[in-house]
C-alpha positions in Angstrom: 0.0 0.0 0.0 2.7 2.5 1.0 4.5 1.9 -2.3 1.4 2.6 -4.3 0.8 5.8 -2.4 4.2 7.2 -3.4 3.1 7.6 -7.0 -0.1 8.9 -8.6 -1.7 5.5 -9.1 -5.4 4.9 -9.7 -5.2 2.3 -6.9 -4.7 5.1 -4.4 -8.5 5.4 -4.0 -8.2 2.0 -2.2 -4.8 2.3 -0.6 -4.7 5.9 0.6 -6.9 6.7 3.6 -9.9 4.8 2.2 -11.1 3.9 5.7 -10.6 7.2 7.4 -7.5 9.1 8.6 -5.4 6.0 8.3 -2.6 5.5 5.8 -0.1 2.7 5.2 2.6 4.6 7.0 0.8 4.2 10.4 0.5 0.5 9.9 4.1 0.2 8.7 5.5 1.9 11.8 3.2 0.0 14.3 4.0 -3.4 12.7 7.7 -2.5 12.8 7.3 -1.9 16.5 5.3 -5.1 17.0 7.9 -7.2 15.3 10.7 -5.5 17.2 8.9 -6.2 20.4 8.6 -9.9 19.6 12.0 -10.6 18.0 14.1 -8.6 20.5 12.2 -9.9 23.5 13.4 -13.4 22.4 16.9 -12.1 22.0 16.6 -10.5 25.5 15.7 -13.8 27.0 18.7 -15.5 25.2 21.5 -12.9 26.0 20.0 -10.2 28.1 20.2 -6.4 27.5 23.8 -6.5 26.0 22.6 -8.9 23.3 19.7 -6.6 22.3 21.8 -3.5 22.4 24.4 -5.1 20.1 21.8 -6.5 17.6 19.9 -3.2 17.4 23.1 -1.2 16.9 24.2 -3.5 14.1 20.7 -3.4 12.5 20.7 0.4 12.7 24.1 0.5 11.1 22.8 -1.7 8.3 19.8 0.6 7.8 22.1 3.6 7.6 24.2 2.0 4.9 21.0 1.3 2.9 20.0 4.9 3.4 23.3 6.2 2.1 23.0 3.9 -0.9 19.6 5.3 -1.7 20.9 8.9 -1.3 23.7 8.2 -3.7 21.4 6.5 -6.2 18.9 9.3 -6.1 21.7 11.9 -6.6 23.3 10.1 -9.5 20.0 9.3 -11.1 18.9 12.9 -10.8 22.2 14.1 -12.3 21.8 11.6 -15.2 18.2 12.7 -15.8 19.3 16.4 -16.0 21.5 15.4 -19.1 18.3 14.3 -20.9 15.8 16.8 -19.6 15.6 20.6 -19.7 16.0 21.6 -16.0 15.8 19.2 -13.1 12.8 16.9 -12.4 10.8 19.0 -10.0 9.5 16.0 -8.0 13.0 14.8 -7.1 15.0 16.3 -4.1 15.9 19.9 -5.2 19.1 20.2 -3.1 20.6 17.3 -5.1 20.5 19.6 -8.1 21.2 23.0 -6.5 24.2 21.8 -4.5 24.8 18.0 -4.8 27.8 17.9 -2.4 25.8 19.7 0.4 22.8 17.6 -0.4 24.8 14.4 -0.1 26.5 15.4 3.1 23.4 16.8 4.8 21.6 13.6 3.7 24.3 11.4 5.2 24.1 13.4 8.5 20.3 12.8 8.5 19.4 16.5 8.6 18.2 16.5 5.0 15.2 14.1 4.6 13.3 14.8 1.4 10.4 12.7 0.3 10.9 8.9 0.3 14.3 9.4 2.0 12.7 10.3 5.4 11.5 6.8 6.6 14.8 5.0 7.2 16.2 7.8 9.4 13.2 7.5 11.7 13.5 3.8 11.8 17.1 4.0 12.7 16.0 6.1 15.7 13.3 3.6 16.6 15.9 0.8 16.6 18.3 2.7 18.9 15.3 3.3 21.2 14.3 -0.3 21.3 16.8 -1.7 23.8 16.0 0.9 26.4 12.3 0.5 25.9 12.4 -3.3 26.2 14.5 -3.0 29.4 11.7 -0.9 30.8 9.2 -3.6 29.8 11.3 -6.3 31.4 11.3 -4.2 34.6 7.5 -4.4 34.6 7.0 -0.8 33.5 5.5 -1.3 30.1 2.5 0.8 31.0 4.7 3.6 32.3 6.7 3.5 29.1 3.6 3.7 27.0 2.3 6.7 29.0 5.6 8.5 28.8 5.7 7.9 25.0 2.2 9.3 24.7 3.2 12.4 26.8 6.0 13.0 24.3 3.5 12.8 21.5 1.3 15.3 23.3 4.2 17.7 23.7 4.9 17.5 20.0 1.2 18.3 19.3 1.2 21.4 21.6 4.7 22.8 21.3 6.1 21.9 17.9 4.8 23.4 14.6 3.2 20.9 12.3 4.8 20.0 9.0 8.5 19.6 8.2 11.0 22.3 8.9 12.7 23.2 5.6 15.5 25.6 5.4 18.5 25.3 3.0 20.2 21.9 3.7 17.8 21.1 6.5 14.6 19.2 5.9 13.1 17.3 8.9 11.0 15.1 6.7 7.3 14.2 6.6 7.3 12.4 9.9 7.9 14.0 13.3 10.0 11.6 15.2 8.6 12.7 18.6 5.1 11.9 17.4 5.6 8.8 15.4 7.6 7.2 18.2 4.4 6.6 20.0 3.1 4.3 17.3 6.4 2.4 17.3 6.4 2.1 21.1 2.8 1.1 21.1 3.6 -1.7 18.7 6.6 -2.7 20.7 4.6 -3.0 23.9 2.0 -5.1 22.1 4.7 -7.3 20.6 6.4 -7.7 24.0 3.1 -8.6 25.6 2.3 -11.1 22.9 5.7 -12.7 23.2 5.6 -13.0 26.9 1.9 -14.0 27.3 1.5 -16.0 24.0 -1.6 -14.2 23.0 -2.2 -11.1 20.8 -5.2 -9.8 22.8 -8.1 -11.0 24.9 -11.5 -11.5 23.3 -13.2 -8.1 23.5 -16.8 -7.7 24.6 -19.5 -7.0 22.1 -20.0 -3.6 23.6 -16.3 -2.7 23.1 -16.4 -4.0 19.5 -19.5 -1.9 18.8 -17.9 1.2 20.3 -14.8 0.6 18.1 -17.0 0.3 15.0 -18.9 3.5 15.9 -15.7 5.5 16.5 -14.2 4.2 13.2 -17.5 5.0 11.4 -17.6 8.5 12.8 -14.0 9.3 11.8 -14.6 7.8 8.3 -17.6 10.2 7.9 -15.4 13.1 9.1 -12.9 12.1 6.5 -15.6 12.0 3.8 -17.1 15.5 4.8 -20.6 14.1 5.4 -20.9 15.7 8.9 -21.6 19.3 9.8 -18.5 21.5 9.9 -17.8 21.3 13.7 -14.2 22.5 13.3 -12.6 25.3 11.5 -10.4 24.2 8.6 -7.3 25.1 10.6 -8.5 22.9 13.5 -9.3 20.0 11.3 -5.9 20.2 9.6 -4.2 20.1 13.0 -6.3 17.2 14.2 -5.6 15.2 11.1 -2.1 16.3 10.4 0.0 13.3 9.2 3.5 14.8 9.9 2.8 15.1 13.6 0.1 12.3 13.5 -2.7 14.4 15.0 -5.3 13.3 17.5 -8.0 12.2 15.0 -5.3 10.2 13.1 -4.1 8.5 16.2 -7.6 7.7 17.3 -8.6 6.4 13.9 -5.6 4.1 13.7 -6.1 2.9 17.3 -9.7 1.7 16.6 -8.9 0.2 13.2 -5.9 -1.7 14.7 -8.1 -2.8 17.6 -10.8 -4.1 15.3 -8.3 -5.9 13.0 -6.6 -7.4 16.0 -9.9 -8.7 17.3 -10.6 -10.3 13.9 -7.0 -11.7 13.6 -7.2 -13.3 17.0 -10.4 -15.1 16.0 -9.5 -15.8 12.4 -5.7 -15.8 12.0 -5.8 -17.6 8.6 -7.6 -14.6 7.1 -4.4 -12.6 7.5 -2.0 -15.2 6.1 -1.1 -14.4 2.5 2.0 -16.0 0.9 3.2 -13.1 -1.3 2.9 -10.5 1.5 4.6 -12.9 3.9 7.5 -13.2 1.3 7.8 -9.4 1.2 7.7 -9.3 5.0 10.8 -11.6 5.2 12.8 -9.2 3.0 11.2 -5.8 3.9 14.4 -3.7 3.7 15.3 -4.9 0.2 11.7 -4.5 -1.0 11.6 -1.0 0.5 14.8 0.0 -1.1 13.7 -1.4 -4.5 10.5 0.5 -4.4 12.2 3.8 -3.5 14.5 3.4 -6.5 11.5 2.7 -8.7 9.6 5.6 -7.4 12.5 8.0 -8.0 12.7 6.8 -11.6 8.9 7.1 -12.1 8.8 10.6 -10.5 11.4 11.8 -12.9 8.6 11.9 -15.5 5.5 13.1 -13.6 3.8 13.9 -16.9 3.1 10.2 -17.3 0.5 10.5 -14.5 -1.7 12.4 -17.0 -2.3 9.2 -18.9 -4.4 6.4 -17.5 -2.4 3.8 -19.4 0.9 5.2 -18.1 -0.4 5.4 -14.6 -1.2 1.7 -14.7 2.2 1.0 -16.2 3.8 2.9 -13.3 1.7 0.9 -10.9 2.8 -2.4 -12.3 6.4 -1.2 -12.3 6.1 -0.2 -8.6 4.6 -3.5 -7.5 7.1 -5.5 -9.6 10.0 -3.6 -7.9 8.9 -4.8 -4.5 9.0 -8.5 -5.5 12.1 -8.1 -7.5 13.9 -6.5 -4.6 12.7 -9.2 -2.2 13.6 -12.0 -4.7 17.2 -10.6 -5.1 17.6 -10.5 -1.3 16.3 -14.1 -1.1 18.8 -15.2 -3.7 21.7 -13.5 -1.9 20.7 -15.0 1.4 20.4 -18.5 -0.2 23.9 -18.1 -1.8 25.4 -17.1 1.6 23.8 -20.0 3.5 24.3 -22.7 1.0 27.9 -23.7 1.9 26.9 -23.9 5.6 23.9 -26.2 4.8 26.2 -28.5 2.8 28.9 -28.5 5.5 31.3 -26.8 3.1 33.6 -23.9 4.0 32.3 -20.5 3.2 34.3 -18.3 0.7 35.9 -16.4 3.7 36.8 -19.7 5.4 38.2 -21.2 2.3 40.4 -18.2 1.7 41.8 -18.5 5.2 
Protein backbone atom coordinates (compact mmCIF):
# COMPACT_ATOMS: atom_id res chain seq x y z
CA UNK A 1 0.00 0.00 0.00
CA UNK A 2 2.69 2.48 0.96
CA UNK A 3 4.52 1.86 -2.31
CA UNK A 4 1.39 2.59 -4.33
CA UNK A 5 0.82 5.82 -2.39
CA UNK A 6 4.22 7.15 -3.44
CA UNK A 7 3.09 7.60 -7.04
CA UNK A 8 -0.10 8.92 -8.63
CA UNK A 9 -1.68 5.50 -9.09
CA UNK A 10 -5.36 4.88 -9.72
CA UNK A 11 -5.21 2.33 -6.89
CA UNK A 12 -4.72 5.12 -4.36
CA UNK A 13 -8.48 5.39 -4.05
CA UNK A 14 -8.23 2.04 -2.23
CA UNK A 15 -4.82 2.32 -0.55
CA UNK A 16 -4.65 5.94 0.62
CA UNK A 17 -6.91 6.70 3.61
CA UNK A 18 -9.86 4.76 2.22
CA UNK A 19 -11.10 3.87 5.73
CA UNK A 20 -10.60 7.23 7.40
CA UNK A 21 -7.53 9.10 8.57
CA UNK A 22 -5.37 5.98 8.29
CA UNK A 23 -2.58 5.46 5.79
CA UNK A 24 -0.12 2.66 5.18
CA UNK A 25 2.59 4.60 7.04
CA UNK A 26 0.84 4.19 10.40
CA UNK A 27 0.49 0.47 9.86
CA UNK A 28 4.12 0.15 8.74
CA UNK A 29 5.52 1.86 11.85
CA UNK A 30 3.18 0.04 14.26
CA UNK A 31 3.98 -3.36 12.73
CA UNK A 32 7.69 -2.53 12.81
CA UNK A 33 7.35 -1.90 16.54
CA UNK A 34 5.30 -5.06 17.03
CA UNK A 35 7.89 -7.22 15.27
CA UNK A 36 10.71 -5.53 17.18
CA UNK A 37 8.90 -6.24 20.44
CA UNK A 38 8.56 -9.91 19.60
CA UNK A 39 11.97 -10.56 18.03
CA UNK A 40 14.08 -8.61 20.47
CA UNK A 41 12.21 -9.94 23.48
CA UNK A 42 13.40 -13.40 22.44
CA UNK A 43 16.93 -12.05 22.04
CA UNK A 44 16.62 -10.46 25.48
CA UNK A 45 15.72 -13.85 26.96
CA UNK A 46 18.72 -15.45 25.24
CA UNK A 47 21.46 -12.93 25.96
CA UNK A 48 20.05 -10.15 28.11
CA UNK A 49 20.24 -6.41 27.46
CA UNK A 50 23.79 -6.48 25.96
CA UNK A 51 22.60 -8.90 23.26
CA UNK A 52 19.70 -6.61 22.34
CA UNK A 53 21.84 -3.47 22.36
CA UNK A 54 24.37 -5.13 20.07
CA UNK A 55 21.82 -6.48 17.61
CA UNK A 56 19.88 -3.21 17.43
CA UNK A 57 23.08 -1.23 16.90
CA UNK A 58 24.16 -3.55 14.07
CA UNK A 59 20.72 -3.38 12.47
CA UNK A 60 20.69 0.41 12.74
CA UNK A 61 24.11 0.50 11.06
CA UNK A 62 22.81 -1.73 8.28
CA UNK A 63 19.82 0.57 7.76
CA UNK A 64 22.12 3.58 7.64
CA UNK A 65 24.19 1.98 4.87
CA UNK A 66 21.03 1.26 2.89
CA UNK A 67 19.95 4.87 3.43
CA UNK A 68 23.29 6.18 2.14
CA UNK A 69 22.97 3.87 -0.85
CA UNK A 70 19.56 5.32 -1.67
CA UNK A 71 20.91 8.85 -1.29
CA UNK A 72 23.75 8.15 -3.72
CA UNK A 73 21.43 6.46 -6.21
CA UNK A 74 18.94 9.33 -6.10
CA UNK A 75 21.67 11.93 -6.58
CA UNK A 76 23.32 10.06 -9.47
CA UNK A 77 19.99 9.27 -11.10
CA UNK A 78 18.93 12.89 -10.83
CA UNK A 79 22.16 14.15 -12.32
CA UNK A 80 21.80 11.63 -15.15
CA UNK A 81 18.22 12.74 -15.77
CA UNK A 82 19.34 16.38 -16.03
CA UNK A 83 21.45 15.43 -19.05
CA UNK A 84 18.32 14.32 -20.90
CA UNK A 85 15.78 16.85 -19.59
CA UNK A 86 15.61 20.62 -19.67
CA UNK A 87 15.99 21.62 -16.04
CA UNK A 88 15.80 19.21 -13.13
CA UNK A 89 12.85 16.89 -12.40
CA UNK A 90 10.82 19.00 -9.98
CA UNK A 91 9.55 16.01 -7.96
CA UNK A 92 13.03 14.81 -7.05
CA UNK A 93 14.98 16.28 -4.08
CA UNK A 94 15.87 19.86 -5.18
CA UNK A 95 19.07 20.18 -3.12
CA UNK A 96 20.62 17.34 -5.12
CA UNK A 97 20.49 19.63 -8.14
CA UNK A 98 21.17 22.98 -6.50
CA UNK A 99 24.18 21.80 -4.50
CA UNK A 100 24.84 18.04 -4.83
CA UNK A 101 27.76 17.91 -2.38
CA UNK A 102 25.84 19.74 0.35
CA UNK A 103 22.79 17.61 -0.41
CA UNK A 104 24.75 14.37 -0.05
CA UNK A 105 26.54 15.44 3.14
CA UNK A 106 23.37 16.77 4.79
CA UNK A 107 21.55 13.60 3.74
CA UNK A 108 24.26 11.42 5.24
CA UNK A 109 24.09 13.38 8.51
CA UNK A 110 20.28 12.84 8.47
CA UNK A 111 19.41 16.55 8.59
CA UNK A 112 18.16 16.47 4.99
CA UNK A 113 15.24 14.08 4.65
CA UNK A 114 13.31 14.80 1.45
CA UNK A 115 10.37 12.74 0.32
CA UNK A 116 10.91 8.94 0.27
CA UNK A 117 14.26 9.42 2.04
CA UNK A 118 12.73 10.27 5.40
CA UNK A 119 11.53 6.84 6.56
CA UNK A 120 14.79 5.00 7.22
CA UNK A 121 16.25 7.82 9.40
CA UNK A 122 13.22 7.54 11.67
CA UNK A 123 13.46 3.77 11.75
CA UNK A 124 17.13 4.02 12.72
CA UNK A 125 16.05 6.14 15.68
CA UNK A 126 13.34 3.63 16.61
CA UNK A 127 15.88 0.79 16.60
CA UNK A 128 18.25 2.71 18.86
CA UNK A 129 15.30 3.35 21.19
CA UNK A 130 14.31 -0.35 21.28
CA UNK A 131 16.82 -1.75 23.83
CA UNK A 132 16.02 0.94 26.39
CA UNK A 133 12.27 0.50 25.85
CA UNK A 134 12.45 -3.29 26.16
CA UNK A 135 14.49 -2.97 29.35
CA UNK A 136 11.67 -0.91 30.84
CA UNK A 137 9.20 -3.59 29.77
CA UNK A 138 11.32 -6.30 31.40
CA UNK A 139 11.27 -4.25 34.60
CA UNK A 140 7.48 -4.41 34.60
CA UNK A 141 7.05 -0.80 33.50
CA UNK A 142 5.51 -1.30 30.06
CA UNK A 143 2.50 0.81 31.04
CA UNK A 144 4.69 3.64 32.32
CA UNK A 145 6.73 3.47 29.11
CA UNK A 146 3.61 3.74 26.98
CA UNK A 147 2.28 6.71 28.98
CA UNK A 148 5.64 8.50 28.78
CA UNK A 149 5.73 7.91 25.03
CA UNK A 150 2.20 9.31 24.74
CA UNK A 151 3.20 12.38 26.78
CA UNK A 152 6.03 13.04 24.32
CA UNK A 153 3.52 12.76 21.46
CA UNK A 154 1.27 15.28 23.26
CA UNK A 155 4.20 17.65 23.73
CA UNK A 156 4.87 17.50 20.00
CA UNK A 157 1.22 18.33 19.29
CA UNK A 158 1.20 21.37 21.56
CA UNK A 159 4.69 22.80 21.28
CA UNK A 160 6.13 21.90 17.87
CA UNK A 161 4.75 23.39 14.63
CA UNK A 162 3.15 20.85 12.32
CA UNK A 163 4.78 20.03 9.02
CA UNK A 164 8.46 19.57 8.24
CA UNK A 165 11.01 22.30 8.90
CA UNK A 166 12.72 23.16 5.61
CA UNK A 167 15.54 25.64 5.37
CA UNK A 168 18.52 25.28 3.04
CA UNK A 169 20.18 21.91 3.69
CA UNK A 170 17.77 21.11 6.52
CA UNK A 171 14.59 19.17 5.88
CA UNK A 172 13.14 17.32 8.87
CA UNK A 173 10.98 15.13 6.65
CA UNK A 174 7.32 14.23 6.57
CA UNK A 175 7.34 12.41 9.93
CA UNK A 176 7.93 14.04 13.31
CA UNK A 177 10.04 11.56 15.24
CA UNK A 178 8.62 12.74 18.60
CA UNK A 179 5.09 11.95 17.40
CA UNK A 180 5.63 8.78 15.41
CA UNK A 181 7.65 7.15 18.16
CA UNK A 182 4.35 6.63 20.04
CA UNK A 183 3.10 4.33 17.29
CA UNK A 184 6.36 2.40 17.32
CA UNK A 185 6.43 2.13 21.12
CA UNK A 186 2.77 1.05 21.12
CA UNK A 187 3.58 -1.71 18.66
CA UNK A 188 6.65 -2.69 20.68
CA UNK A 189 4.61 -2.96 23.89
CA UNK A 190 2.00 -5.08 22.09
CA UNK A 191 4.73 -7.28 20.60
CA UNK A 192 6.42 -7.69 23.97
CA UNK A 193 3.11 -8.57 25.62
CA UNK A 194 2.28 -11.08 22.90
CA UNK A 195 5.70 -12.71 23.17
CA UNK A 196 5.56 -13.02 26.95
CA UNK A 197 1.89 -13.98 27.26
CA UNK A 198 1.54 -16.01 24.05
CA UNK A 199 -1.62 -14.20 22.98
CA UNK A 200 -2.22 -11.14 20.82
CA UNK A 201 -5.22 -9.85 22.75
CA UNK A 202 -8.09 -11.04 24.91
CA UNK A 203 -11.48 -11.49 23.28
CA UNK A 204 -13.15 -8.07 23.53
CA UNK A 205 -16.76 -7.73 24.60
CA UNK A 206 -19.47 -7.02 22.06
CA UNK A 207 -20.00 -3.60 23.60
CA UNK A 208 -16.34 -2.71 23.12
CA UNK A 209 -16.40 -3.97 19.54
CA UNK A 210 -19.52 -1.92 18.84
CA UNK A 211 -17.89 1.17 20.31
CA UNK A 212 -14.85 0.63 18.11
CA UNK A 213 -17.01 0.29 15.01
CA UNK A 214 -18.92 3.48 15.89
CA UNK A 215 -15.74 5.52 16.45
CA UNK A 216 -14.24 4.21 13.21
CA UNK A 217 -17.47 5.02 11.35
CA UNK A 218 -17.61 8.51 12.83
CA UNK A 219 -14.03 9.31 11.79
CA UNK A 220 -14.65 7.84 8.35
CA UNK A 221 -17.58 10.22 7.93
CA UNK A 222 -15.42 13.14 9.09
CA UNK A 223 -12.87 12.09 6.46
CA UNK A 224 -15.62 11.97 3.85
CA UNK A 225 -17.07 15.47 4.76
CA UNK A 226 -20.56 14.11 5.41
CA UNK A 227 -20.86 15.70 8.85
CA UNK A 228 -21.58 19.33 9.79
CA UNK A 229 -18.51 21.53 9.91
CA UNK A 230 -17.85 21.34 13.65
CA UNK A 231 -14.23 22.45 13.30
CA UNK A 232 -12.55 25.27 11.49
CA UNK A 233 -10.36 24.22 8.56
CA UNK A 234 -7.27 25.06 10.63
CA UNK A 235 -8.47 22.92 13.55
CA UNK A 236 -9.29 19.98 11.29
CA UNK A 237 -5.89 20.20 9.60
CA UNK A 238 -4.17 20.10 12.97
CA UNK A 239 -6.32 17.22 14.25
CA UNK A 240 -5.64 15.16 11.14
CA UNK A 241 -2.08 16.26 10.39
CA UNK A 242 0.03 13.34 9.19
CA UNK A 243 3.47 14.81 9.87
CA UNK A 244 2.77 15.10 13.60
CA UNK A 245 0.10 12.34 13.51
CA UNK A 246 -2.71 14.44 14.98
CA UNK A 247 -5.34 13.30 17.48
CA UNK A 248 -7.99 12.16 14.98
CA UNK A 249 -5.34 10.21 13.06
CA UNK A 250 -4.09 8.49 16.22
CA UNK A 251 -7.63 7.67 17.34
CA UNK A 252 -8.58 6.40 13.89
CA UNK A 253 -5.57 4.11 13.69
CA UNK A 254 -6.13 2.86 17.25
CA UNK A 255 -9.70 1.73 16.61
CA UNK A 256 -8.86 0.21 13.21
CA UNK A 257 -5.90 -1.67 14.72
CA UNK A 258 -8.10 -2.82 17.61
CA UNK A 259 -10.81 -4.13 15.28
CA UNK A 260 -8.30 -5.85 12.98
CA UNK A 261 -6.58 -7.36 16.02
CA UNK A 262 -9.88 -8.72 17.27
CA UNK A 263 -10.61 -10.32 13.90
CA UNK A 264 -7.04 -11.65 13.56
CA UNK A 265 -7.23 -13.26 17.00
CA UNK A 266 -10.37 -15.13 16.02
CA UNK A 267 -9.55 -15.85 12.37
CA UNK A 268 -5.74 -15.79 12.00
CA UNK A 269 -5.79 -17.60 8.64
CA UNK A 270 -7.57 -14.65 7.08
CA UNK A 271 -4.36 -12.64 7.49
CA UNK A 272 -2.01 -15.23 6.06
CA UNK A 273 -1.14 -14.39 2.45
CA UNK A 274 1.96 -15.96 0.91
CA UNK A 275 3.16 -13.09 -1.34
CA UNK A 276 2.87 -10.54 1.45
CA UNK A 277 4.64 -12.89 3.86
CA UNK A 278 7.45 -13.17 1.32
CA UNK A 279 7.79 -9.38 1.18
CA UNK A 280 7.71 -9.29 4.96
CA UNK A 281 10.75 -11.56 5.17
CA UNK A 282 12.75 -9.16 3.01
CA UNK A 283 11.21 -5.83 3.95
CA UNK A 284 14.36 -3.74 3.71
CA UNK A 285 15.29 -4.92 0.22
CA UNK A 286 11.70 -4.50 -0.99
CA UNK A 287 11.57 -1.00 0.51
CA UNK A 288 14.84 0.05 -1.13
CA UNK A 289 13.73 -1.35 -4.49
CA UNK A 290 10.45 0.53 -4.39
CA UNK A 291 12.24 3.80 -3.53
CA UNK A 292 14.52 3.43 -6.54
CA UNK A 293 11.52 2.65 -8.75
CA UNK A 294 9.60 5.62 -7.35
CA UNK A 295 12.51 8.00 -8.00
CA UNK A 296 12.66 6.85 -11.61
CA UNK A 297 8.91 7.15 -12.06
CA UNK A 298 8.78 10.62 -10.46
CA UNK A 299 11.40 11.82 -12.94
CA UNK A 300 8.61 11.94 -15.52
CA UNK A 301 5.50 13.05 -13.59
CA UNK A 302 3.77 13.90 -16.87
CA UNK A 303 3.10 10.16 -17.26
CA UNK A 304 0.50 10.53 -14.50
CA UNK A 305 -1.69 12.44 -16.95
CA UNK A 306 -2.33 9.23 -18.93
CA UNK A 307 -4.42 6.39 -17.51
CA UNK A 308 -2.39 3.81 -19.41
CA UNK A 309 0.90 5.22 -18.13
CA UNK A 310 -0.44 5.39 -14.57
CA UNK A 311 -1.20 1.67 -14.70
CA UNK A 312 2.23 0.98 -16.22
CA UNK A 313 3.82 2.91 -13.34
CA UNK A 314 1.71 0.93 -10.87
CA UNK A 315 2.82 -2.39 -12.33
CA UNK A 316 6.44 -1.24 -12.26
CA UNK A 317 6.13 -0.23 -8.61
CA UNK A 318 4.59 -3.54 -7.54
CA UNK A 319 7.14 -5.48 -9.59
CA UNK A 320 9.99 -3.60 -7.93
CA UNK A 321 8.86 -4.80 -4.49
CA UNK A 322 8.96 -8.47 -5.45
CA UNK A 323 12.13 -8.06 -7.51
CA UNK A 324 13.94 -6.50 -4.56
CA UNK A 325 12.73 -9.25 -2.23
CA UNK A 326 13.65 -11.97 -4.75
CA UNK A 327 17.18 -10.62 -5.11
CA UNK A 328 17.56 -10.51 -1.32
CA UNK A 329 16.29 -14.10 -1.05
CA UNK A 330 18.77 -15.23 -3.72
CA UNK A 331 21.67 -13.50 -1.95
CA UNK A 332 20.69 -15.04 1.38
CA UNK A 333 20.44 -18.49 -0.21
CA UNK A 334 23.90 -18.08 -1.76
CA UNK A 335 25.38 -17.10 1.58
CA UNK A 336 23.82 -19.96 3.54
CA UNK A 337 24.26 -22.75 0.95
CA UNK A 338 27.86 -23.66 1.94
CA UNK A 339 26.87 -23.88 5.61
CA UNK A 340 23.93 -26.16 4.85
CA UNK A 341 26.18 -28.47 2.84
CA UNK A 342 28.90 -28.47 5.49
CA UNK A 343 31.35 -26.77 3.09
CA UNK A 344 33.65 -23.89 3.99
CA UNK A 345 32.29 -20.45 3.18
CA UNK A 346 34.30 -18.29 0.73
CA UNK A 347 35.91 -16.45 3.67
CA UNK A 348 36.77 -19.72 5.42
CA UNK A 349 38.20 -21.22 2.26
CA UNK A 350 40.42 -18.18 1.70
CA UNK A 351 41.84 -18.51 5.18
